[in-house]
C-alpha positions as CSV (number, residue, x, y, z in Angstrom):
1,M,-6.3,-125.6,-2.8
2,E,-2.4,-124.8,-1.4
3,K,1.3,-123.1,-2.6
4,L,3.9,-125.3,-3.1
5,N,7.7,-124.6,-3.6
6,L,9.0,-126.4,-6.3
7,K,13.1,-126.9,-6.8
8,I,13.9,-126.8,-10.3
9,A,17.3,-126.6,-11.2
10,N,18.6,-123.8,-9.0
11,N,15.4,-122.2,-8.8
12,N,12.5,-122.0,-6.5
13,V,9.2,-122.2,-8.4
14,T,5.8,-121.6,-7.0
15,L,3.4,-123.7,-7.7
16,I,-0.7,-123.1,-7.3
17,Y,-2.2,-126.3,-6.8
18,E,-6.0,-127.8,-6.6
19,H,-6.7,-131.7,-6.3
20,S,-10.3,-132.1,-7.9
21,S,-11.5,-135.6,-8.9
22,E,-15.0,-134.3,-10.0
23,L,-14.1,-134.7,-13.6
24,P,-11.3,-136.6,-15.3
25,I,-9.3,-133.5,-16.5
26,V,-6.3,-131.9,-15.6
27,G,-5.3,-128.2,-16.3
28,L,-1.6,-126.6,-16.5
29,K,-0.4,-122.8,-16.6
30,L,3.1,-121.6,-17.4
31,V,3.2,-117.6,-15.9
32,F,6.2,-115.5,-16.6
33,K,6.1,-112.4,-15.3
34,T,7.6,-108.9,-16.5
35,A,7.1,-111.0,-19.9
36,G,4.3,-109.2,-22.0
37,T,4.3,-106.3,-24.1
38,C,5.6,-104.7,-21.6
39,V,8.8,-105.7,-22.1
40,E,9.1,-105.4,-25.4
41,K,11.7,-104.4,-28.0
42,R,10.1,-104.4,-30.9
43,Y,6.0,-103.1,-30.8
44,G,4.1,-106.6,-31.5
45,V,6.9,-109.0,-31.0
46,A,4.8,-111.0,-28.0
47,K,1.7,-111.3,-29.8
48,L,3.8,-113.0,-32.6
49,A,5.4,-114.4,-30.3
50,A,2.5,-116.3,-28.8
51,E,1.2,-116.9,-32.1
52,L,4.2,-119.2,-33.0
53,L,3.8,-120.9,-29.9
54,S,0.8,-122.5,-31.5
55,E,2.2,-123.1,-34.8
56,G,3.6,-126.3,-33.4
57,T,7.6,-127.5,-33.5
58,K,9.9,-126.8,-36.5
59,K,10.2,-131.1,-36.4
60,L,7.0,-132.1,-36.6
61,G,5.4,-128.4,-38.4
62,S,2.4,-127.0,-37.1
63,N,-0.6,-129.4,-39.6
64,E,1.1,-132.6,-37.7
65,F,2.2,-131.4,-34.4
66,N,-1.9,-129.9,-33.4
67,K,-3.5,-133.0,-35.0
68,A,-1.6,-135.1,-32.5
69,L,-3.0,-133.0,-30.2
70,D,-7.0,-132.7,-31.3
71,M,-6.7,-137.1,-31.4
72,R,-6.4,-136.5,-27.6
73,A,-8.3,-133.4,-27.0
74,I,-5.4,-131.5,-25.8
75,M,-5.6,-127.8,-25.4
76,L,-2.0,-126.1,-25.5
77,S,-2.1,-122.5,-26.2
78,A,0.0,-119.8,-25.4
79,N,-1.2,-115.8,-24.3
80,A,0.5,-112.5,-24.3
81,G,-0.7,-109.9,-21.8
82,F,1.0,-106.2,-20.8
83,E,2.6,-107.6,-18.0
84,T,2.9,-111.7,-18.5
85,F,2.7,-114.6,-20.7
86,E,0.7,-118.0,-20.3
87,I,1.1,-121.0,-21.5
88,G,-1.6,-123.8,-20.9
89,L,-2.8,-127.0,-21.2
90,E,-5.8,-128.8,-20.7
91,S,-6.2,-132.7,-21.1
92,L,-8.0,-135.7,-19.9
93,S,-6.2,-136.9,-16.8
94,E,-4.8,-140.2,-19.3
95,H,-3.5,-137.6,-21.8
96,F,-2.3,-135.1,-19.1
97,E,1.5,-136.6,-19.5
98,Y,1.5,-137.2,-23.4
99,G,0.1,-133.6,-23.3
100,F,3.4,-132.6,-21.5
101,N,5.2,-134.3,-22.6
102,M,4.4,-132.4,-26.4
103,L,4.4,-128.8,-24.1
104,L,8.3,-129.7,-23.1
105,D,8.9,-131.0,-27.3
106,L,7.7,-127.2,-27.8
107,L,9.4,-125.3,-26.0
108,A,12.5,-126.9,-26.7
109,D,12.3,-126.5,-30.2
110,P,9.7,-124.1,-32.0
111,N,8.8,-123.5,-35.3
112,Y,10.9,-121.2,-36.0
113,D,10.6,-120.8,-39.6
114,K,10.3,-118.1,-42.4
115,N,6.8,-118.7,-43.8
116,I,5.6,-119.0,-40.4
117,L,6.9,-116.0,-39.3
118,K,5.5,-114.9,-43.0
119,K,1.9,-116.2,-42.4
120,L,1.5,-114.8,-38.5
121,K,2.9,-110.9,-39.9
122,T,0.3,-111.1,-43.0
123,Q,-2.3,-112.3,-40.4
124,A,-1.3,-109.5,-38.1
125,L,-1.5,-106.8,-41.0
126,G,-4.7,-108.4,-41.5
127,I,-6.1,-107.3,-37.8
128,I,-4.2,-104.3,-37.9
129,A,-6.1,-102.9,-41.1
130,S,-9.2,-104.5,-40.3
131,N,-9.4,-102.2,-36.4
132,S,-9.3,-98.9,-38.8
133,S,-12.8,-99.1,-39.5
134,D,-13.1,-100.7,-35.9
135,Y,-14.4,-97.1,-33.8
136,D,-14.4,-99.0,-30.4
137,Y,-11.0,-100.0,-30.8
138,Q,-10.1,-96.4,-32.6
139,S,-11.6,-94.8,-29.6
140,S,-10.2,-96.6,-26.7
141,N,-6.4,-96.6,-28.5
142,A,-6.4,-92.7,-28.7
143,L,-7.5,-92.8,-24.7
144,K,-4.5,-95.0,-23.7
145,E,-2.3,-92.5,-25.7
146,I,-3.4,-89.3,-23.6
147,L,-3.8,-91.5,-20.6
148,Y,-1.0,-93.3,-20.7
149,P,2.3,-91.4,-22.6
150,N,5.5,-92.5,-23.3
151,S,4.3,-95.8,-23.0
152,R,4.0,-99.6,-24.1
153,L,0.4,-98.8,-23.1
154,A,0.5,-95.8,-26.1
155,I,0.8,-98.0,-29.0
156,P,-2.0,-101.1,-29.4
157,S,-0.8,-104.3,-28.3
158,I,-0.5,-105.8,-32.1
159,G,2.0,-103.4,-32.9
160,T,2.3,-100.7,-36.1
161,P,2.5,-101.8,-39.3
162,Q,5.7,-100.8,-39.5
163,S,6.5,-102.6,-36.6
164,I,5.6,-105.9,-37.4
165,E,7.2,-105.8,-40.8
166,E,10.4,-105.3,-39.0
167,I,10.3,-108.1,-36.9
168,E,12.5,-110.9,-37.7
169,L,13.0,-114.5,-36.4
170,D,15.9,-113.4,-34.7
171,D,13.6,-110.9,-32.7
172,I,10.5,-113.6,-31.4
173,K,13.6,-116.4,-30.3
174,E,15.4,-113.1,-28.0
175,F,12.1,-112.9,-26.9
176,I,11.4,-116.2,-26.0
177,R,14.9,-116.5,-24.3
178,S,15.1,-114.2,-22.3
179,N,11.4,-113.4,-21.3
180,L,10.3,-117.5,-20.6
181,N,12.5,-118.4,-17.8
182,L,12.4,-120.1,-14.6
183,E,13.3,-117.5,-12.3
184,N,10.2,-115.7,-13.4
185,M,7.5,-118.1,-13.8
186,F,5.6,-119.8,-11.4
187,I,2.8,-122.8,-11.9
188,V,-1.0,-123.6,-11.9
189,L,-2.1,-126.8,-11.4
190,G,-5.1,-128.2,-11.1
191,G,-7.1,-131.5,-11.6
192,D,-7.0,-134.8,-11.2
193,I,-3.5,-135.5,-10.6
194,D,-0.9,-135.1,-8.1
195,P,2.3,-132.7,-8.9
196,K,4.4,-136.0,-7.7
197,N,4.0,-137.6,-10.8
198,I,4.6,-134.4,-12.8
199,K,8.8,-134.4,-14.0
200,F,8.6,-130.3,-13.8
201,D,12.4,-130.9,-13.6
202,K,12.6,-131.4,-16.9
203,L,11.6,-127.5,-17.4
204,C,14.9,-126.6,-16.5
205,E,16.2,-128.4,-20.0
206,V,14.0,-126.3,-22.0
207,L,14.0,-122.8,-20.2
208,N,16.6,-120.8,-19.4
209,S,17.0,-119.6,-15.1
210,G,17.1,-116.3,-15.7
211,K,17.2,-113.4,-13.2
212,K,14.4,-111.7,-11.8
213,K,12.7,-108.5,-13.6
214,E,11.7,-105.7,-12.3
215,L,8.6,-104.3,-13.7
216,N,8.1,-100.6,-14.0
217,K,5.7,-98.0,-13.0
218,I,3.8,-96.5,-15.3
219,T,2.1,-93.1,-14.5
220,V,-0.8,-92.4,-15.2
221,S,-1.8,-88.7,-17.2
222,D,-4.0,-86.9,-14.9
223,S,-3.5,-83.9,-17.9
224,E,-7.6,-83.9,-18.1
225,S,-6.9,-84.0,-21.6
226,L,-9.5,-84.2,-24.3
227,K,-9.0,-86.0,-27.9
228,I,-11.9,-85.6,-30.6
229,I,-11.6,-87.9,-33.5
230,D,-14.2,-86.7,-37.0
231,K,-15.5,-89.7,-38.0
232,P,-18.1,-91.0,-40.7
233,S,-19.9,-92.6,-37.6
234,Q,-23.2,-93.1,-36.7
235,Q,-22.8,-92.6,-32.9
236,A,-20.2,-90.8,-30.4
237,Y,-17.9,-93.2,-29.2
238,I,-16.4,-92.2,-25.9
239,Y,-13.7,-93.2,-23.8
240,F,-12.9,-92.1,-20.5
241,G,-10.1,-92.5,-17.9
242,S,-8.1,-91.4,-14.8
243,P,-5.4,-92.2,-12.2
244,L,-7.1,-94.4,-9.6
245,N,-4.6,-94.4,-6.2
246,Y,-5.7,-96.7,-3.2
247,N,-4.3,-98.5,-0.4
248,I,-3.8,-102.5,-1.5
249,E,-5.7,-103.2,1.9
250,D,-8.6,-100.9,0.6
251,K,-9.4,-103.2,-2.2
252,Y,-12.3,-104.7,-1.2
253,K,-14.1,-101.4,-0.5
254,L,-13.1,-100.4,-4.2
255,S,-14.5,-103.3,-5.8
256,V,-18.0,-102.2,-3.7
257,A,-17.2,-98.1,-5.1
258,M,-16.4,-99.4,-8.7
259,F,-19.6,-101.1,-8.7
260,I,-22.0,-98.9,-7.8
261,L,-20.6,-96.4,-9.7
262,G,-20.0,-98.1,-12.7
263,S,-19.4,-101.5,-13.0
264,S,-22.8,-103.6,-12.2
265,G,-24.3,-102.3,-15.7
266,F,-28.1,-101.3,-15.2
267,G,-28.6,-99.7,-11.5
268,S,-25.2,-98.8,-11.3
269,R,-24.7,-95.1,-11.0
270,L,-23.9,-93.9,-14.6
271,M,-26.5,-95.9,-15.9
272,E,-29.0,-94.9,-14.3
273,E,-28.5,-90.9,-14.3
274,I,-27.2,-91.0,-18.2
275,R,-29.3,-93.6,-19.4
276,V,-32.2,-94.2,-17.8
277,K,-33.1,-90.9,-16.1
278,R,-32.3,-88.9,-19.3
279,G,-31.8,-91.2,-22.3
280,L,-28.4,-90.2,-23.0
281,A,-26.3,-92.8,-24.3
282,Y,-26.9,-96.7,-25.7
283,S,-24.1,-97.6,-22.8
284,V,-22.0,-96.2,-20.0
285,Y,-20.1,-98.4,-17.9
286,C,-16.7,-97.5,-15.8
287,S,-14.2,-100.0,-13.7
288,A,-11.0,-99.8,-11.5
289,N,-7.9,-101.7,-14.2
290,L,-5.9,-103.1,-11.7
291,N,-2.9,-104.1,-12.5
292,L,1.0,-104.4,-10.6
293,S,2.2,-101.5,-13.3
294,Y,-0.1,-98.7,-12.9
295,N,-4.4,-98.5,-11.6
296,A,-6.6,-96.5,-13.8
297,L,-10.5,-95.8,-13.7
298,N,-11.6,-96.3,-17.9
299,G,-15.1,-96.1,-19.0
300,Y,-16.8,-95.8,-22.2
301,L,-20.2,-94.7,-23.2
302,Q,-22.0,-94.4,-26.5
303,T,-24.3,-91.8,-27.6
304,K,-25.8,-90.2,-30.4
305,N,-23.2,-87.5,-31.7
306,E,-25.2,-84.2,-31.0
307,N,-25.6,-85.3,-27.3
308,K,-21.6,-86.0,-27.1
309,D,-21.0,-82.8,-25.1
310,E,-24.0,-83.1,-22.6
311,A,-22.7,-86.4,-22.4
312,I,-19.4,-85.5,-21.1
313,S,-20.3,-83.2,-18.8
314,L,-22.7,-85.8,-17.3
315,I,-20.1,-88.2,-16.3
316,K,-17.7,-85.6,-15.1
317,D,-20.7,-84.2,-13.3
318,E,-21.9,-87.6,-11.7
319,I,-18.2,-88.7,-10.8
320,A,-17.6,-85.6,-9.1
321,K,-20.8,-86.0,-6.8
322,F,-19.8,-89.4,-6.3
323,V,-16.7,-88.4,-4.9
324,Q,-18.0,-86.1,-2.7
325,N,-21.6,-87.4,-1.9
326,G,-20.2,-91.1,-1.5
327,A,-23.2,-93.5,-1.6
328,T,-26.5,-94.5,-0.2
329,Q,-27.4,-97.1,1.8
330,K,-29.5,-98.5,-0.5
331,E,-26.8,-98.5,-2.9
332,L,-24.7,-100.4,-1.0
333,E,-26.8,-103.1,0.2
334,A,-27.7,-103.5,-3.6
335,A,-23.9,-103.9,-4.6
336,R,-23.2,-106.4,-1.0
337,N,-26.1,-108.8,-1.9
338,F,-25.2,-108.8,-5.6
339,L,-21.0,-109.7,-4.4
340,L,-21.9,-112.2,-2.1
341,G,-24.7,-113.7,-4.1
342,S,-22.3,-114.1,-6.7
343,E,-19.9,-116.2,-5.0
344,P,-20.8,-119.7,-5.6
345,L,-21.0,-118.5,-9.2
346,S,-17.6,-117.0,-9.3
347,K,-15.9,-120.5,-7.7
348,E,-18.1,-123.2,-9.6
349,T,-15.8,-124.8,-11.7
350,L,-11.9,-126.1,-10.9
351,F,-10.6,-123.3,-13.4
352,K,-12.2,-120.2,-11.7
353,R,-10.5,-121.3,-9.2
354,L,-7.5,-121.5,-10.2
355,S,-7.8,-118.2,-12.0
356,I,-8.4,-116.4,-8.7
357,A,-5.4,-118.5,-7.0
358,Q,-3.7,-117.4,-9.5
359,K,-4.5,-113.7,-9.5
360,E,-4.1,-113.7,-5.8
361,H,-0.4,-115.1,-5.8
362,Y,0.3,-112.5,-8.7
363,Y,-0.6,-109.8,-6.6
364,D,1.3,-111.4,-4.1
365,Y,-1.7,-111.7,-1.8
366,E,-2.3,-114.8,0.5
367,L,-4.3,-117.7,-1.0
368,G,-8.2,-117.0,0.2
369,E,-7.9,-113.2,0.1
370,F,-11.2,-113.4,-2.1
371,D,-12.8,-115.4,0.8
372,L,-11.2,-112.6,2.8
373,N,-12.8,-109.9,0.7
374,L,-16.3,-111.2,0.7
375,E,-16.3,-111.5,4.9
376,R,-14.9,-107.8,4.6
377,I,-17.8,-106.8,1.9
378,K,-20.6,-108.4,4.4
379,S,-19.5,-105.8,7.1
380,L,-18.5,-102.9,5.5
381,E,-20.3,-100.1,6.8
382,L,-21.5,-96.8,4.5
383,N,-19.4,-94.3,6.8
384,V,-16.3,-95.8,6.1
385,L,-17.2,-96.6,2.4
386,N,-18.4,-93.1,2.2
387,E,-15.3,-92.2,3.6
388,F,-13.0,-94.3,1.5
389,I,-14.7,-93.0,-1.7
390,S,-14.1,-89.6,-0.5
391,S,-10.2,-90.2,-1.0
392,L,-10.8,-91.0,-4.9
393,K,-10.5,-87.2,-6.1
394,D,-7.9,-88.3,-8.9
395,I,-10.5,-90.0,-10.7
396,N,-12.0,-86.6,-11.4
397,R,-9.2,-86.2,-13.3
398,L,-10.8,-87.5,-16.4
399,S,-9.5,-87.6,-19.8
400,I,-11.3,-88.2,-22.5
401,A,-11.1,-89.6,-26.3
402,C,-14.4,-89.0,-28.6
403,L,-15.1,-90.6,-31.7
404,Y,-17.9,-88.8,-33.5
405,N,-19.3,-87.7,-36.8
406,E,-18.6,-83.8,-36.8
407,S,-20.7,-83.4,-39.9
408,K,-23.5,-84.4,-37.8
């Protein structure tokens, strides 16, 4: 894996690259920073823009464009996250040049058609309607409302019925024009190909240079709010979260701490105390939600309606005990063995390795940080881990969204 610098027009664009001839395949990603739902001017525009880029070019139309890709087993996709917007291309090596040219055509001539937009808006409204009966989804969004108040995260990423209805083609054109630009882009490439043979300079013909954009920080609420949602549910859906403040050099310690507390499934502290010992949950899980714009502890628990209060109390108690008392040597060894033992699976394929490298670059680490963290975990001592855990006092400031059937 290596990091190269491309000169595209007057822009310096980073290329993350790994050559692999194990299989005759190539994967390419264009990653645009500060270009996801976080920069929307209308809720839902980013997701609709990604969907529209799956509808081919205006010249060929959706059917002909995608038929040409399918005939060559080329996958071309777009995805809007919260902080980033990604366009991905995967193909056999022999068809990569064709696929790359199709990608250039797509960026030059998106299918800006009123009928396409109408179809995409209808699909989005259908998803929103179906989410009204998804209690997990409703509970999760209710937590976001109280955990990230007055931010884009407080509104579902897909948007609202009103915002979807108001979106016009010009909104999508403006979003793509202003956010998919060279200044905020980096490229991830891997497979049986030499980057010198790819005409990256042609990207300047279909993308604006743009200006460097700064990502706004989001304050995670420590209000310890509780939001109750009464629905005719057969069980209680409990979503919880809190601020998570840590120093970036301690990320490997955080990985171990979260594994022990709640991200490892069976064997985790929360699962052991709440489900195994007391039988109060069908499932319970928590993990660190780490981003450039915010960091938070997020978790969920499902239990019987009548057990919700006891379950919520136990979540708070177990997290408080964890911060106060830390982990045991046995828990540290179990976490260490799993995290180090799963390393080969984490990097067994080219695309998994590229994904790791993409995250390393995005978070401004040097390539290889993943392996360095494993070495740090290997030598992590219990007293050092517990000193770190004791610094995570903010995770006690839990906000909770609970959906349950009050009549039961």
